[in-house]
Every structure is written in structure tokens, then in C-alpha cells.
C-alpha positions, 0 to 999 in steps of 0.5 A, a space after each residue: 546939598 545940591 536940591 537933587 542930593 535932598 530929593 534923593 534922601 527924601 526919596 530914600 526915607 520916603 521908601 522906607 516908610 511904605 509900609 504894606 498894605 496892614 500897617 506894619 513893618 516901617 518905622 516911625 518918620 522921626 526915627 527914620 528921619 534920625 536914622 538917616 540923618 546920623 549916616 549922612 553927616 554930611 548933611 547941614 541943617 538946611 539940608 535936613 530942614 529941608 528933607 523934613 519938609 518934603 518928608 512930613 509935606 508927602 506924609 501928611 498930604 498923602 491922601 490928596 496926593 494919591 487922588 491926584 496921582 490916580 487923577 493924572 493917570 501919573 502911577 503905574 495902572 494897579 500899582 501901589 505909588 511909588 515915593 519918587 511919584 508922590 514927591 514929585 506931586 507934592 514938588 508941583 503942588 505943595 512947593 510950586 514948583 515946574 517943569 523948568 525947575 524938576 527937569 535942574 533937579 532931577 537931572 541923573 547927575 551924582 547923588 540925584 534922581 534920574 531924569 524925567 520921563 514923558 509921563 512925568 514931563 506931562 504930569 508937571 505940565 498938566 498939574 502947572 497951573 494948579 493952585 494947592 492939594 485941594 478940589 472940589 470932587 475929592 472923596 472924603 479919605 482924600 479931603 482927610 488925608 487919611 485911610 478910608 477906614 479912618 476918614 469915614 470915622 472923621 467925617 462921623 465924628 466932626 460932620 459938617 467940621 470935617 473939612 476944617 477940621 482934617 486941615 488943622 491936622 495939616 499944620 505943624 504943631 507948636 513946640 509947647 513947654 510946662 513948667 515944672 511948678 517944683 522949681 519955677 513959676 511961668 515968669 521965672 521960667 520965661 526969664 530964664 529961656 529969654 536969657 538964653 535967646 528964646 522966646 516963648 508965650 504963654 499958653 491960653 488955656 494951661 497956667 504952666 504952659 508955654 509956647 515957642 514963639 519958633 523952633 529952637 534946641 533945648 536939651 542944651 539951654 539951662 532951663 532945661 538942664 535945671 529942670 525949670 521946663 520939661 516939653 509937653 503939648 498943651 492939651 496932656 498938660 490940662 490933662 494932667 490938671 484934670 487929674 485934680 492930685 493934691 498933696 498928701 493923696 494916694 495917686 497912681 498913674 496906671 499907664 505912665 510910659 516915659 513918665 510926661 504926666 508922672 512929672 506934672 502930677 508929682 509937681 501938683 503934690 508938691 511932692 507930697 504923698 505917694 504916686 506911683 507910675 505903672 506901665 508894661 514896659 519895664 524899659 520905658 519906666 527907667 528911660 524916665 529916671 533921669 527926667 525925675 531927677 532933673 525935675 526933682 521929684 522923688 515921691 514917684 515909684 516906678 512899678 512895671 506890670 505884667 499886665 493890666 492884671 498884675 499881682 500888684 493890681 490885685 493886691 492892691 485891690 483886694 479886701 486884704 489890701 483893705 482901703 488903706 490900699 487903694 487911690 484917690 486919683 487913678 489916671 489911665 492915659 490908655 494906649 489909643 490910636 493916636 489918632 490926635 497926633 497926627 499933627 507930629 506923626 502924620 504917618 501914624 494914620 498910614 501905620 494903623 489898620 483898623 485890626 489895629 483898633 479892635 486891638 486897642 478897643 479890647 485893651 482899653 476896656 481891659 485896663 479900664 476895669 483893672 484900674 477901678 478896682 484902685 479907686 477908693 470910695 470918693 476918689 477919681 477914675 480920669 481917663 485920657 487918650 490922645 485919639 478923637 475916636 469916639 470907639 477909644 473914648 466915650 464908647 469905654 466910657 459908657 461901657 464901663 459906667 453901664 458895668 460899674 454902676 458904683 461909678 459916675 461921670 463928672 462935669 467936666 465944667 465943674 471939674 475945669 473950675 477947681 483944678 485950671 480955672 482955680 490956677 488962673 488958666 482960660 475957660 474950659 471949652 466944653 459945653 455946659 453938662 459935658 461929661 467929656 472933653 475933646 480938644 481939637 488943633 483948630 478949637 484950641 490949638 493943641 493936639 486931639 485928646 480926650 478926657 472924662 472924670 469918673 468918680 467912685 462913689 461913696 456908698 
């Protein structure tokens, strides 16, 4: 493909991602990219890589791009910037193009975009000496590259560190793998990958993690086919380890989705005990079947729920069910805004409206309330989100502890030492006395995660 053809493709994809202001209606960026690739099989790997670079570049820097568009008055007054407007700024500030480069690509020939307008040429000249997107007087929403309602909350959470934290979310996430301890250890899995030309290094915190030194297709490797490895961010691995699921226990993964953490829990339990993977989406649970089989995780019982108050939950928690129906460990990997995954899903921030947060907060509260009923006295309830928002994290834990005096919060360092530390993992990044763990791309190099471990009192 010509440079102009690649630009036209990027504009087409971005136009499809320009969701209405309410955040609804747009597909996820990765799906949009995959759909485009299937419909344009003539595009080679280098073409797809270049197009993805432009699309994700615009999505990651959209806040600053829109600020620059307003500053140079490049868009129509009062109108939402177009995909072409935004891509033009990305090419100038993100990839260092100059007017001559743009004129050569925007030539109006077949598959290429229409020639630059006089307004666009003026913008290219005006930004010709600007290097990068940063400018001292940018407001918080531009610096955070997020909608204003999210940017303000980001500033409230991170304070003086907000700018550095936001910059870390602009970086591309690495490819992390969890070694399946049912079938291999880290040296064996690392050697198996090396035999197929894939270099990996041990992750610094998770004792089960490997991080690829460069992106590589994994699904065709023997290491993947034999179930030695499973793609999983190091932060997600740590969250699963902090559940402290042990062989012979009764464990429930209350919001299992496609089973990523269920796989990790089954390995921790050495395939001994009972592990129930629940979700309100039967389709997601069905998709977990192949992963479970490949991993050799045969203790997992998949159970679709009608809601968090499904009859199965009520029955297990009832007096008729008795103590024997309750669980030693209950993991709630709660549905959330996904703000911690912005490195992987930069479009997510633009597809989420403030009312979505309020809706999710109600759902999270209801899930926690119901899941708590399943915890046996002396057992643990582990709450996890891939979000940095206080409303989805500390606020939910505080509410549950206020409503359920029979629960208490464990010091997270104690749980870490019993689990991650005992397996040879890195030092706990939480402060002494902290009752939750916050992970960030800046400080730990992982997705943004929150973990709290609650215990149910014996009496």
C-alpha cells in the first residue's frame, strides 16, 4: 500500500470509531482493526502495522490532538473534529511529518486522501516547529488525554503525580504470559518459547510471569498449544495469586468471564478441590471450555447465572445449604470502566460516559453484597478491578464493611507474603498497613489494578 492508501485506511477506521458524545455505538478499536483487515486481505503485515500505529496514536493522544486543533482553529468552529483532522495532527506531532510529506501522501490519487486544503496547509506550517504534543498551558483533560469528567478524577487520585501517571498510560502495553504450573515451570516454558525463536524475560513481581521481549504470534506455538502458557498481564496474575486458593478448597470465581483467572486459580489449587466459574454471560463461559481443556484445568465447573442474585447463590448461602455449601475463597473480578487498561484499549475512555460509571457502581455494590453471602466464616472475599477510580474501588470496600460488620480487611502485605512472596515473587509495592493494593503502569509496568482482600470473622 502507498502512504496515502494507509492514511485513507486509518481515516476510515477512525471514522467508524467516532462514537456519539454519549459514548455508545462504536465498536472496540481492536475489533474495528480486525474487521478492516479481514475485508482488505491485500494489506500486508507492514501495512497493518502502520495503519494500527496511526489509529492507536490518535486514540492515545486524542485529548491533546483536540486541544491543538482548537488552538490552531483547524476544525470547523463548534464542530466535532473529524478523523481526518485528528490524523493530520497525529502525523505532524506524532510522526514528525512536514508539509511536503503530507502533500505527497494527500494527492487525491486512487486510494489516497483528497489534497490538503489551504486551511490544512496553514496548520502544517504553523506546527512545523512544534515537537511533540505537550504544551505548558494545556488543561488537565488534554494532559490526561481523557474526557473532562475522567480527567478530573484522575487528577484527584494521583495529585502531583497525575502528569507522569497519565504519560505511562500512553505507552504500548507489553505482552505478558502466565506459566501454567499444572504443566510447566518458568524455566521450562521459557526454554520452550526460545526453541521457537521467542525471547522472554521473567516478570519482576509475579513468580509465574514471562514478558516477551518483542511481540510475536503465540497461538501457533507448541508452548501455547500444549497449555504451558496463557497470555495474562502481570497485574492480573498478581490479583489471582492474592486470592490464595489452595488445594482441596472450595473456591468460586464470581465474575469469571472467559476464564482467565479461573485458569490461574485451578493451577494454584493443583486441580484439587472445587472451583466454580460463574458469569451472567453463558457465551463467555462457553468460550472458556477450550482454554480450560488446553490448560488441563479439569476441576472447573462453569455455571451461568441469571444475575448476581441467581437462585444458585441464594441456595448455596441459605440455611438449608449449610456451612458445607459455602466457599473458602470468593473472587469478585468486578465489571468496571476498565480505566486501568487504557494502554491496551485507549478508545475505552472515549466510549465511556459518566453515567456508565454510576450504573457500574450500582452493579458492583450488588455483586459484592451477593458474593459476600457465599464466604464461609474464616474464608476470604477478594475484590478486584482493572480501574483506578476510587468510586469503583475504595468506596465499594468501605460500603461493604459498613454494611457487613462480620467482614474485615486484611493488611495486603500479609496476604502478599503468604502468596506472591512465598512463591518467590517480588516485594509488595503497597505501603505498610495498607489494606488494598493499587498497581499502575508507571510504578509497576502493569495495567492499572485494584485488589482488596476481606476476611469473614469466625463468630
